C-alpha positions as a Markdown table, in Angstrom:
| # | Residue | x | y | z |
|---|---|---|---|---|
| 1 | Met | 8.6 | 8.3 | 17.9 |
| 2 | Gln | 10.0 | 10.9 | 15.5 |
| 3 | Ala | 8.0 | 12.7 | 12.8 |
| 4 | Leu | 8.5 | 11.6 | 9.2 |
| 5 | His | 10.2 | 14.1 | 7.0 |
| 6 | Leu | 8.7 | 13.3 | 3.6 |
| 7 | Thr | 10.8 | 15.9 | 1.8 |
| 8 | Glu | 13.9 | 13.9 | 2.8 |
| 9 | Ser | 12.4 | 10.7 | 1.6 |
| 10 | Arg | 12.2 | 12.1 | -2.0 |
| 11 | Lys | 15.9 | 12.0 | -2.1 |
| 12 | Ser | 15.9 | 8.2 | -1.5 |
| 13 | Leu | 16.5 | 5.8 | -4.3 |
| 14 | Trp | 13.4 | 3.9 | -3.2 |
| 15 | Phe | 11.0 | 6.8 | -3.4 |
| 16 | Trp | 10.5 | 7.3 | -7.2 |
| 17 | Pro | 10.2 | 3.6 | -8.0 |
| 18 | Gly | 7.6 | 3.3 | -5.3 |
| 19 | Val | 5.6 | 6.3 | -6.6 |
| 20 | Thr | 5.8 | 4.8 | -10.1 |
| 21 | Leu | 4.6 | 1.4 | -8.9 |
| 22 | Phe | 1.8 | 3.1 | -7.0 |
| 23 | Ala | 0.7 | 4.9 | -10.2 |
| 24 | Thr | 0.9 | 1.6 | -12.0 |
| 25 | Ala | -1.3 | 0.0 | -9.3 |
| 26 | Leu | -3.9 | 2.8 | -9.7 |
| 27 | Phe | -3.9 | 2.2 | -13.5 |
| 28 | Phe | -4.5 | -1.5 | -13.0 |
| 29 | Phe | -7.3 | -0.9 | -10.5 |
| 30 | Ala | -8.9 | 1.7 | -12.9 |
| 31 | Trp | -8.6 | -0.8 | -15.7 |
| 32 | Ala | -10.3 | -3.5 | -13.6 |
| 33 | Val | -13.2 | -1.1 | -12.9 |
| 34 | Leu | -13.5 | -0.2 | -16.6 |
| 35 | Ile | -13.7 | -3.9 | -17.7 |
| 36 | Ser | -15.7 | -5.0 | -14.6 |
| 37 | Gly | -18.2 | -6.7 | -16.9 |
| 38 | Gln | -15.5 | -8.9 | -18.3 |
| 39 | Asp | -12.5 | -10.8 | -16.8 |
| 40 | Trp | -11.2 | -8.2 | -14.4 |
| 41 | Leu | -9.6 | -10.4 | -11.8 |
| 42 | Gly | -6.1 | -10.4 | -13.5 |
| 43 | Gln | -6.0 | -6.6 | -13.4 |
| 44 | Ala | -7.0 | -6.6 | -9.8 |
| 45 | Ile | -4.3 | -9.1 | -8.9 |
| 46 | Trp | -1.6 | -7.1 | -10.7 |
| 47 | Gly | -2.9 | -3.9 | -9.1 |
| 48 | Thr | -2.7 | -5.5 | -5.7 |
| 49 | Leu | 0.8 | -6.8 | -6.4 |
| 50 | Ala | 2.0 | -3.4 | -7.6 |
| 51 | Ala | 0.4 | -1.6 | -4.6 |
| 52 | Ala | 2.1 | -4.0 | -2.1 |
| 53 | Leu | 5.5 | -3.6 | -3.8 |
| 54 | Ala | 5.0 | 0.2 | -3.9 |
| 55 | Leu | 4.2 | 0.2 | -0.2 |
| 56 | Val | 7.4 | -1.7 | 0.5 |
| 57 | Phe | 9.5 | 0.7 | -1.6 |
| 58 | Leu | 7.9 | 3.8 | 0.0 |
| 59 | Ala | 8.5 | 2.3 | 3.5 |
| 60 | Met | 12.1 | 1.7 | 2.5 |
| 61 | Ala | 12.4 | 5.3 | 1.4 |
| 62 | Ala | 11.0 | 6.6 | 4.7 |
| 63 | Arg | 13.3 | 4.3 | 6.6 |
| 64 | Asn | 16.3 | 5.4 | 4.5 |
| 65 | Ser | 15.5 | 9.1 | 5.0 |
| 66 | His | 14.9 | 8.6 | 8.7 |
| 67 | Arg | 18.3 | 6.9 | 9.0 |
| 68 | Ala | 19.9 | 9.8 | 7.0 |
| 69 | Leu | 18.4 | 12.4 | 9.3 |
| 70 | Arg | 19.6 | 10.5 | 12.4 |
| 71 | Ser | 23.1 | 10.2 | 11.1 |
| 72 | Ala | 23.2 | 13.9 | 10.0 |
| 73 | Gly | 21.8 | 15.3 | 13.3 |
């Protein structure tokens, strides 16, 4: 198994949308905590959805950079 080169994954088209979605997920989770006395389930669901999609995008970025490193070397 080869090491991940995260500096290369930043060049991928998938990386920055993944980071943005991860930040959005953190926002939704923080919002859910802030309104925990009220109806927070919607924010938790949107946070989970955004986090799952962010993980898919970041995995695609890592895979894309791994493929680029393999073809360059």
